[in-house]
N, C-alpha and C positions, 0 to 999 in steps of 0.2 A: 450465266449461269445462276439457276433459282437458290437462294437461298434461304435455311430454317433458321428462326430466333425462337428464342422463348422469352414470350412476355408476361408479365404482371397485369392483369388486366380489370380493375376496380372489384373485386379483389381475385378477381379467376387469372389463372395460370394457365396459356396459352400457347402453342406452336403457332404458328403464323406462318405461309409461304406464299409467295405471288407478289403483282404489285397491288396498291389502294386501290378498292373498287365501291362502287356500291354496292354489285352484287358479287353474291362469291358461293363457295361450298363449307357450311359448317359440317363437319367431321365428328361424331359421338362414340367412345371407347367403350368396351367391355367391364363388367367386375372382373378385378385382378388383374385386366389390362392399364394399356397407354396408349394417348394418339403415336407413337414411333411403333408399338409393337401392334398396332390393330389395323392400323395403316402408314405401311413401310413407304408409301408409294407417296406420299403426300406430297412432296416437291416435284413431282409429272402429273398433277392434275392440273388442270388448266385455269387461268385467276386466281383470285385467292382464294386460300382456303385457311379456315380456322378452325382446330383443333384444343378445346378445351381440357384441361385435366381434371379429372376428379377429387373431391377430398382425399387427402392421403394420398395421391397416387401424383410419382413425378416429385417436383419443385413444390405443389400445394401441400397445408397444413393439412391434417387430420378432423376430421369435424368436431373429437370430442365428444361426441355422441350418436345418435340415430342418425341416418341418413335419409330426405324425402325426396320424392321423384318430386316434386315441386320445386326444392332446391337447385335439381340438380340444371330443370326448366332455368330458372331464373339465372344459376349462373352462364347457361352456355348461350341467353339472349344477352346476357352483358357483354361477353365474349364476343358475339357477333357486332353489336353495337361500338365497342369499342377499337373494332378493330375495320368499322365503317360502312359494316353492311346495311342494308335497309332491307334487302329483301336476297335470298339463298337458296340455294338447293342445299337438302339437308339427308347425311347420311347416317344411317343406326346402325351398329352392329351391337348385338347382342343388348344386355342391358341398353346401350344405347339408342336402338332401334324402340323399346317404351320413352323414353325421352324424347325420342324424335316425335313420335307417333304424338304426345301431348303438345308438344308443338306446333307439330302442322295442325291438330283440332281444335286449338285456342288461339292460335295466329293464323290463321290460314292468308291474311295477307301479307306476311313474310315469306312465306315460303311457296318457291316456284315450282320443284319439285321434289318426291321423298324415295329413297331407298332404303330399304329394311333389309340385312344379310342376317342372315341365324338368328332371328330376337323372338319375342314373343311380347303376349300383351298381358299374360297372366302363368302365373308359373303351376303344371298343370301337380297332381299328385304325384307322380312318380320324381320331377323334378325337385319336387320339396323335400323329398328323403335323400335326394343325390348333396342338393347341399346344406342339409346339415350335417350327412357322412364329410362336406369340404369344410364346412365350423368345428365340426369336432378334431378334423386334423390340422386348422389354424389354431388350434388352441395347443398341439403339442409342438408346434413348431419351433419353438427357441430353443431345442435343442438336437441335435445334428443330426440322431436318428430319427425325429421327428417330422424334421423339416428333409429330409427325406422321400418320408411317406406320404407328407404332400404333396413334392415334386412328382413321384412317380404317379399319388393318382390323379393329379392335374395333367402329366404328360399321357397320360390312359382317353381320360375322359374327355379330352378335348380334342384329341387326333381319332383317325379311320382307320381302320386293319389296315387297310391297301396301304395304308403311307410306311406301318410296321415292315409289310410285303415287301413294299420296295428296298428298306437297309435290312430287310434277311436276304434280298438277291443281290447286294452289293454295289444298289444304285452310287453309281458317280454323287456324290456330296450331301450321299443321307447320312443323319446323327443316328447313331444307338442310342435308346432310349433309355440309359442311366446317366449319358451326357446334357438328354435335353433334359431330366429328372434332378441334376444334378445344376441345371442351370435356373431352374424352375425354385428351386430350392433356395437359391442364393438372391436368388431377386423377387424379395415378397416385399409388395408397396403394404405400407401398414394399416391403409386403409381400405384393405380388403376384404377384412368380417364385415365391416358397416354395410357396404355393398351386398354381400353375399345378402347377407340381413335384409336388406330391402330387393333382390331377387323375387325373394320368397315372398315377401306379402303385398308388393307392388299390383295393380289391378287396371290396365286404361282399357280393361272390354268397355266402356260406356263411350270414348274418346273416338272408337272406332267408324263408327258412321258420320262423325264428322269430318274426318280428313275427306279435304277435298284436292289436293294437288297430286298430278299421275304420279301414280306411285307404285317402284317395281319392287314386289319380295325377292330374294334371293334366297332361296332353299339349301344347306346344307345337306345333303343326300342323306350319308352317312354319322350325324351327328348325334353323338353321345351321352354330348349333356344336355341341349337344349332340344329334345328331339322334333323330326320335322311337323310334327302336328303340329305344334305352336305358332308355326308358319302357314301350315294352313288355314287355322285362326284366323290371320292377319288378311289372308286373302279372301276367307269369307265373308271378315265384317267390313272391310273397307271397301268402296264401291269403286268399281273397276280395276282393282290390284290385277298386274297382271305377275308374272310367275318366271321366275327363273331359275334352274337345277344347277348346282357344283357339287361334281361329288368329290367331298370332302369331309372331314369331322368336322367339331367345330371353329375349329379355330384357323377358318382360311386363309386368313394373311400368312399364314405357316407353310400351309400346305399348296396354295395355285393363288398366290397373292396375283399372278399376270390375268386369271378372271374374276377375279374380286375390281381388281384396280378395271377391265373392260367390260363389266356390267355396270359399273359406274358413268365411265366416258359413252356407254354408248346409250343409256338413261336421261344422260342429261345433254347431249345432245351439241347441236350447238349453243354457246353460250353466249 
């Protein structure tokens, strides 16, 4: 059985699965997420998979100030180095997609294939409004009422309408919206605000034409947080990028984990 362990890699905390190998998979999570939340199937992926935590997420200490994308890139590469990966397939979800794009564009010799899920290169004006709302709710989240308001907002903005329709119809295993909101309210990574601020100001559009790795863009068709038009911009900017669509909201790993896992396995192919 494959085991997962949390390791500190100079000084990046990462989840590492699979046997030692010189080639593996680098998994990059989203703002407000974590390796476990965004890649719950990590241990089922082939070979060695490395998923670094961002500052203020999981066991990783908060940055104590603004976080820049190049800091996340350097940390991700350090995690790959310390796990023994000379080359890698890179999978980026949400904010992680922008980090993955920069890695692929600026370190092409290390990246075999690239998968970008519900991602972006630059925030649209409407996304920046959404992020401003998220930040305002985070500022109120230290009291129980504010925490629940934050939880309800994220439960809504990260989901699709059909997901809650399944709940209304009493689908087996469906979770009530208030339960989801309470879970989010109780599990708020301390580094979230700085990562949300980074989402609002990042711009990796100049990197897009320099991506040479075969790229699959997984579009969350019902994404209310990062609108699918952001994925369209990735497809237009990355030479030869292919498109796959999933009928889900932003939180693919929650709504359709098997489809996201399937897209990763199909694109990475025979490793």
